[in-house]
ROMAR-632649 format. One line per field, with one value per residue (C-alpha): x, y, z; residue in three letters; residue number from 1; chain. Coordinates in Angstrom, 2 decimals, padded with zeros to 5 digits. Example, Ala and Ser with C-alpha at 12.3 -4.5 7.8 and 13.67 -1.06 7.14 Angstrom:
px (012.30,013.67) .
py (-004.50,-001.06) .
pz (007.80,007.14) .
code (ALA,SER) .
pos (1,2) .
unit (A,A) .
***
This chain:
px (005.05,003.96,001.88,003.86,006.24,003.95,003.21,005.90,004.22,000.97,-000.29,-002.33,-002.87,-004.55,-007.55,-009.63,-008.30,-011.30,-009.68,-006.65,-006.95,-005.88,-008.51,-008.88,-011.49,-012.99,-015.36,-015.35,-017.06,-017.69,-018.87,-018.99,-020.82,-019.30,-020.22,-022.15,-020.06,-019.77,-017.15,-015.16,-011.84,-011.99,-009.34,-008.55,-004.83,-004.23,-000.91,-001.67,000.30,-001.03,-002.68,-004.01,-007.20,-008.81,-009.69,-011.56,-011.88,-013.96,-013.70,-010.42,-009.17,-006.02,-004.53,-003.01,-000.98,001.49,003.38,001.10,-000.63,-004.11,-004.76,-007.69,-010.63,-013.19,-016.04,-014.92,-017.15,-014.82,-015.16,-013.14,-013.34,-010.92,-011.04,-012.96,-009.76,-008.04,-007.90,-006.56,-005.20,-004.69,-004.23,-006.37,-006.33,-009.18,-008.88,-009.92,-007.51,-007.31,-005.76,-003.97,-005.84,-008.07,-005.13,-003.32,-006.14,-006.98,-003.15,-003.78,-007.00,-004.74,-002.38,-001.80,-004.58,-001.92,001.66,003.83,007.55,007.91,010.37,008.23,010.38,010.45,006.46,005.88,007.62,005.48,002.38,003.20,004.04,000.91,-001.49,000.44,000.25,-003.52,-003.72,-001.97,-003.91,-000.91,-000.24,000.40,-000.77,-002.70,000.36,002.29,-000.05,-000.60,003.22,003.49,000.46,002.29,005.34,003.87,002.02,005.16,006.84,004.38,003.98,008.20,006.97,004.45,006.50,009.61,008.80,009.36,010.62,014.26,013.56,011.74,014.90,017.31,015.78,015.43,019.00,019.76,017.70,018.99,022.60,021.14,019.95,023.17,025.32,023.52,026.64,027.40,025.46,025.71,025.78,023.68,026.99,027.78,024.32,024.19,027.39,026.63,023.92,025.51,023.38,023.68,022.77,019.84,018.28,018.61,016.68,014.19,013.44,013.85,011.29,008.83,009.11,009.03,007.60,011.06,014.42,017.24,018.51,015.14,014.61,018.07,017.50,014.11,015.76,018.73,015.76,013.68,016.56,017.50,013.42,014.23,017.91,016.32,013.71,015.84,016.99,021.05,021.47,021.32,020.87,024.74,025.06,022.37,023.66,027.22,026.30,024.18,027.42,025.64,028.83,026.77,024.20,022.55,021.99,020.67,018.03,017.06,016.41,014.93,012.23,011.55,010.79,009.06,007.59,009.11,012.41,014.96,014.44,010.65,011.46,013.49,011.32,008.45,010.67) .
py (-008.53,-009.62,-007.54,-007.78,-006.14,-003.58,-001.54,001.23,002.43,003.99,006.20,008.51,012.76,015.20,016.74,018.68,020.05,020.25,022.08,022.43,023.47,023.34,022.33,021.59,018.65,019.19,017.07,013.77,011.62,012.40,010.04,010.01,007.84,005.94,008.28,007.66,005.41,008.85,009.92,007.23,009.08,011.59,011.31,012.50,013.23,014.38,015.23,015.22,018.62,018.38,016.16,012.60,010.96,007.28,006.89,004.35,003.74,000.72,-000.39,-000.78,001.34,003.35,005.26,008.64,011.40,013.92,013.52,010.76,010.74,009.37,008.45,006.83,007.15,009.44,007.17,004.70,004.96,006.47,007.71,009.47,008.95,011.11,011.85,015.27,016.85,016.17,018.22,017.11,019.32,018.35,019.64,018.27,018.08,016.70,016.37,013.88,011.70,010.37,007.16,005.39,002.18,000.14,-001.89,001.66,002.70,-000.62,-000.23,003.21,001.86,-000.71,001.74,001.90,004.19,005.18,006.26,006.17,006.81,009.17,012.28,014.60,017.26,016.84,016.07,018.75,021.17,020.19,020.27,023.76,024.45,023.51,024.62,028.73,027.95,026.95,030.03,032.53,031.77,033.23,032.87,029.06,028.15,025.31,023.55,024.51,022.55,019.66,019.37,019.20,016.59,014.37,014.93,013.58,011.02,009.56,009.49,007.84,004.97,004.86,003.58,001.73,-000.39,-000.78,-003.38,-005.93,-009.32,-009.83,-011.60,-008.39,-006.36,-008.31,-007.74,-004.47,-004.02,-005.93,-003.74,-000.41,-002.02,-002.37,001.05,002.66,000.73,000.95,000.54,-002.83,-006.41,-008.23,-012.34,-014.31,-015.27,-011.41,-010.76,-013.71,-012.48,-008.59,-010.14,-013.53,-015.98,-019.05,-018.32,-020.89,-019.37,-015.85,-017.18,-018.15,-015.47,-012.82,-014.71,-015.19,-011.26,-009.63,-012.22,-011.77,-013.56,-011.30,-010.89,-009.99,-007.76,-005.93,-006.24,-004.44,-001.71,-000.90,-000.93,001.27,003.88,003.68,004.77,007.75,008.79,008.08,010.47,013.14,013.95,014.15,010.20,008.49,004.58,003.88,006.24,005.02,001.38,002.11,004.41,001.28,-001.16,-003.03,-003.83,-005.50,-002.89,-005.47,-007.44,-004.20,-003.64,-007.06,-006.97,-003.19,-004.67,-007.60,-005.89,-002.35,-004.24,-001.49,-000.73,001.88,003.68,004.53,005.68,008.32,009.29,010.40,013.04) .
pz (003.60,007.06,008.66,011.84,010.54,008.32,011.61,010.74,007.81,009.94,007.03,008.19,007.42,010.14,007.90,010.56,013.97,016.06,019.29,021.44,025.08,028.54,031.02,034.50,035.64,039.04,038.80,041.08,038.19,034.18,031.81,027.64,026.00,022.53,019.27,016.25,013.55,011.53,013.66,013.71,012.44,015.07,018.08,021.41,022.60,026.38,028.03,031.97,033.09,036.84,039.23,038.76,038.08,037.36,033.81,031.99,028.19,027.36,031.02,030.89,034.35,033.98,036.52,035.30,036.49,035.60,032.36,030.81,027.85,026.78,023.07,021.91,018.99,020.18,019.93,022.56,025.77,028.61,032.16,034.75,038.59,041.03,044.89,045.71,046.73,043.73,040.50,037.10,034.71,031.00,027.68,025.19,021.64,019.07,015.62,012.51,010.15,006.60,006.44,003.68,004.27,006.63,007.64,008.82,010.15,012.28,013.08,015.07,016.69,018.18,019.61,023.18,024.92,027.88,027.63,030.38,031.70,028.77,027.80,029.91,028.91,025.15,025.44,027.38,024.95,022.08,023.57,025.02,021.71,020.02,022.69,021.65,018.15,018.59,020.66,018.66,015.56,013.56,009.78,009.08,012.49,011.29,009.69,012.65,014.92,012.63,012.57,016.41,016.56,013.98,015.47,018.95,017.20,015.98,019.08,020.65,017.92,018.24,021.91,021.33,019.66,021.26,023.37,020.65,020.24,020.39,016.75,014.87,016.97,015.20,011.87,012.33,012.98,009.79,008.14,009.15,008.29,004.59,004.78,005.67,003.47,000.27,-002.13,-000.23,-001.16,002.23,002.10,004.54,006.73,006.87,008.03,010.61,011.76,012.35,015.21,016.32,015.32,012.83,008.93,008.67,012.11,010.17,006.97,009.23,011.50,008.61,006.04,009.12,009.98,006.87,004.43,002.62,002.38,003.48,-000.06,-001.32,001.18,000.43,-003.36,-002.39,-000.67,-003.60,-006.06,-004.15,-003.34,-007.51,-008.32,-006.32,-007.40,-010.95,-010.08,-008.71,-012.33,-010.79,-011.54,-014.95,-014.84,-014.73,-011.74,-009.84,-010.36,-009.21,-006.31,-005.14,-005.55,-009.06,-011.28,-013.71,-015.58,-017.17,-013.75,-012.47,-015.27,-015.16,-011.29,-011.35,-013.98,-011.69,-008.39,-010.20,-012.93,-015.75,-016.53,-015.22,-018.01,-018.34,-014.60,-016.13,-018.96,-016.73,-014.70) .
code (MET,ASN,PRO,SER,PHE,ALA,VAL,ALA,ASP,TYR,ASP,PHE,THR,ILE,THR,THR,LEU,GLU,TYR,VAL,VAL,GLU,VAL,GLN,SER,LYS,LYS,PRO,THR,GLU,VAL,HIS,GLN,SER,LYS,THR,PRO,ALA,ILE,LYS,ASN,GLU,TYR,VAL,LEU,SER,LEU,THR,THR,GLN,GLY,SER,THR,ASN,TYR,TYR,ILE,SER,ASP,GLN,GLN,TYR,SER,ILE,SER,LYS,GLY,ASP,ILE,LEU,PHE,PHE,PRO,ARG,TYR,LEU,PRO,ARG,SER,ARG,VAL,MET,ASN,GLU,LEU,ASP,GLN,TRP,ARG,HIS,ILE,VAL,VAL,VAL,PHE,HIS,LEU,GLN,PHE,GLY,SER,GLU,SER,ASP,HIS,ALA,LEU,LEU,ASP,ASN,LEU,ASN,HIS,VAL,PHE,LYS,ASN,LEU,ASP,GLN,THR,ARG,PHE,ALA,PHE,LEU,PHE,GLN,GLU,LEU,LEU,GLN,ALA,TRP,GLY,GLU,LYS,GLN,THR,GLY,TYR,LEU,ILE,ARG,CYS,ARG,SER,ARG,ILE,MET,GLU,ILE,MET,HIS,LEU,LEU,ILE,ILE,ASP,SER,ILE,ASP,HIS,LYS,THR,SER,HIS,LEU,ARG,MET,VAL,GLU,THR,LEU,ILE,GLY,LEU,MET,TYR,ALA,ASN,GLU,HIS,LYS,PHE,TYR,SER,ILE,GLU,GLU,LEU,SER,ARG,GLU,ILE,GLY,ILE,SER,PRO,SER,TYR,LEU,CYS,LEU,ILE,PHE,LYS,LYS,THR,THR,GLY,LYS,THR,ALA,ILE,GLN,TYR,GLN,ASN,GLN,ILE,LYS,ILE,GLY,LYS,ALA,CYS,ASP,LEU,LEU,ARG,SER,GLY,GLU,TYR,ASN,ILE,THR,GLU,ALA,ALA,GLU,ARG,LEU,GLY,PHE,LYS,ASP,ILE,TYR,TYR,PHE,SER,ARG,LEU,PHE,LYS,LYS,ILE,MET,GLY,THR,THR,PRO,SER,THR,ILE,MET,ARG,LYS,ILE) .
pos (1,2,3,4,5,6,7,8,9,10,11,12,13,14,15,16,17,18,19,20,21,22,23,24,25,26,27,28,29,30,31,32,33,34,35,36,37,38,39,40,41,42,43,44,45,46,47,48,49,50,51,52,53,54,55,56,57,58,59,60,61,62,63,64,65,66,67,68,69,70,71,72,73,74,75,76,77,78,79,80,81,82,83,84,85,86,87,88,89,90,91,92,93,94,95,96,97,98,99,100,101,102,103,104,105,106,107,108,109,110,111,112,113,114,115,116,117,118,119,120,121,122,123,124,125,126,127,128,129,130,131,132,133,134,135,136,137,138,139,140,141,142,143,144,145,146,147,148,149,150,151,152,153,154,155,156,157,158,159,160,161,162,163,164,165,166,167,168,169,170,171,172,173,174,175,176,177,178,179,180,181,182,183,184,185,186,187,188,189,190,191,192,193,194,195,196,197,198,199,200,201,202,203,204,205,206,207,208,209,210,211,212,213,214,215,216,217,218,219,220,221,222,223,224,225,226,227,228,229,230,231,232,233,234,235,236,237,238,239,240,241,242,243,244,245,246,247,248,249,250,251,252,253,254,255,256,257,258,259,260,261,262,263,264,265,266,267,268,269,270,271) .
unit (A,A,A,A,A,A,A,A,A,A,A,A,A,A,A,A,A,A,A,A,A,A,A,A,A,A,A,A,A,A,A,A,A,A,A,A,A,A,A,A,A,A,A,A,A,A,A,A,A,A,A,A,A,A,A,A,A,A,A,A,A,A,A,A,A,A,A,A,A,A,A,A,A,A,A,A,A,A,A,A,A,A,A,A,A,A,A,A,A,A,A,A,A,A,A,A,A,A,A,A,A,A,A,A,A,A,A,A,A,A,A,A,A,A,A,A,A,A,A,A,A,A,A,A,A,A,A,A,A,A,A,A,A,A,A,A,A,A,A,A,A,A,A,A,A,A,A,A,A,A,A,A,A,A,A,A,A,A,A,A,A,A,A,A,A,A,A,A,A,A,A,A,A,A,A,A,A,A,A,A,A,A,A,A,A,A,A,A,A,A,A,A,A,A,A,A,A,A,A,A,A,A,A,A,A,A,A,A,A,A,A,A,A,A,A,A,A,A,A,A,A,A,A,A,A,A,A,A,A,A,A,A,A,A,A,A,A,A,A,A,A,A,A,A,A,A,A,A,A,A,A,A,A,A,A,A,A,A,A,A,A,A,A,A,A,A,A,A,A,A,A) .
***
């Protein structure tokens, strides 16, 4: 699959949560040198709750004000400069991540460092819940803290990829349609009508964006869902095939083996 489309994965988990604290910075300047490579999996997340400051990350300047969120690997060199009368108040979260792959690591490190024009009510609520859970340390607080951080990160990732090319938006619209209508087999002509472009142009942008044809992607979605249905133990092979719109069980089995490298019955035996 084309790496430009695989960014939606972002496979990572929080391993260690160092601290969550609300601080008020009063010093006019502050400098943090780059950290050692040993802690390249350590990240900083910060929500400005009051005031403003000029923040520099790897010599790139950002003007930060209330409601803005900073996110960056902690090893990056950074500094802060503000007027002597200013006061910058923010909630800071420091945590370690474990990645599914190096590509997931690279994706996150290339994420925006500053997020503006966000839903301030929603993010303020999540950060305050995180701060409260960390401070109270009641039973299960680490689970609650991790879940809030993951929710925040998910929202930031969605925001960072929201400014996409029109081609990618078209392709994602069609993929959403395929997922929502699992029983239907869309033809290229039907898909092209959904987004108002020619069939030949659809074939071009879909393959360029995903690395697969629209039909290959549609089949991949269906077989992926079939795996989940079979693994659930609630569906046999015929029932799973029928739910996904297959009228020929033999065609379903052949396609399943072609995509998964094994037969549907093998999946069922593993339950």
